[in-house]
N, C-alpha and C positions, 0 to 999 in steps of 0.2 A: 367332397364327393359331388359329382354332377348327376342330377336326376334326369334320366332320359325318358321322355314320354312319347309313346308311339302316336303317330298321326293316323286318324281314321277318317275316311271320306264318308259323308252322309248325303244321300239324295233326298231332296224335299221339294215341295211345290213352292212357287213364288210367294204364295200367301203364307205358308209356314215360315219361309225365310223372313218375311216382313214381321211376323209375330216374334220370331227369334230375336231380331234386331230391336224390336220394341221392348221385349223383356230384358235385353241387355242394358238398354238405356234406363228404363224405369227401375230395374233391380240393381242398378249401379254395378253390374258385373264388368270386369276389366275387358272381357272379350266374349265372342260367341261360344268358344269352347267351354268357358266357365258356366254358361247357361246350360249347355248340353250336359256337362258333368253333374251339375246340380239336379237336373231332371233325371238323369240316370240313377243318382243316389236315392231319389224318391221312389223310383221304380224298384230298385233293389230292396229298399225297406219294405215296400208293399209285398214283394215276392217272399221275403224272409218271414214276414208275418203270416202269410198264407201257408208257407212251407211247414211251419211248426204247429199250427192250430190242429186240434184233434177232436174227434167225436162229432156229434150232431151240431151243425151250425146253420144259421140263417144269414143270407147275404143278399145285398142289393147290388146287382151288376148292371152297369150302363155301357152299352156298345154304340159307337158311332161308326157308320160305314157309308161308302159311296153308293148312291142310288144309281147314278148314271152307268149305263151299260149292263145293269143287273149282274147276273153271274155270281152273286154271292151265295153262300150256303148257310146263312144265318138260320133260316127256317128249318133246315135239315138237322142242324145242331140242336135247336130248340125241341124238335120232335124226338130226337134221340133221348133227351133228358126230360121229357114232358112230365113224367111222374114226380119230378122234384121241383118243377116250376109252379109256384103258387099263383103268380100273376105276371102279366106283361103289359107294357104300355108302348105303343109305337107312335112316333111323332117325326115331323120333318124339321130340319134346321133351316135357318134363313138362307143358307147356301144351297139348299135343295138336297142335302144328304139325309140319311135316315138315322134315327136314334131309337134304340130299344132299351127299355128299363125292365129288368127281370128280377123277381124275388124268388130265390131258391132256398129250400130247406132240405138239407141232405148231409150225409157224412162228409167231412172235410175233404176226403180223398176224391169223392165224386165231384165236389165243387171245383177242386183243382183240375180234374180231368175236363170238366165243362169249360173252364177258363182257357186251358191249352187249346182245345178244339175251336173255341170261339176266336181266340187271338190268331190262330193259324189260317183263318179265312183271308183270302187275298184282298178283298175290298174293305176289310175292317181297318179303320184308321186309329181307333182308340178304344180301350176297354178299361173301365174303372170298377173297383170293387170296394164295398163297405161291409164289414162284418157287423151285424146288428143283433146277434144273439147266439148263445151257446159257445162251444169250443173251450179248450183249456190251454 
């Protein structure tokens, strides 16, 4: 039986491509597709963890977004969920992008909604979440 794997094209910056190739070499992956599949599995695992958590949770969410050109709506998303955000930290990366670290305490469904809205912003490059309390 022959396994047919679809080919998917992915657009990325030159810097991201350099990082992908670095990860391929250092991680001893056989090719770039293996690196991308591994990264996708990590994202799927994170998503499933968030999908099944219930009740009141506390989470630390880190978002990295392009500063250049402004036009992001990170602030509007934060304002929409302001009653659940206990703290935020804003910093700039060495590349000149912005990083927001936010601590949320809310029902898991509200945190999921916050994540969806944050990730849907055009200039957001990356969003990480760590559950630090609560949930079942």
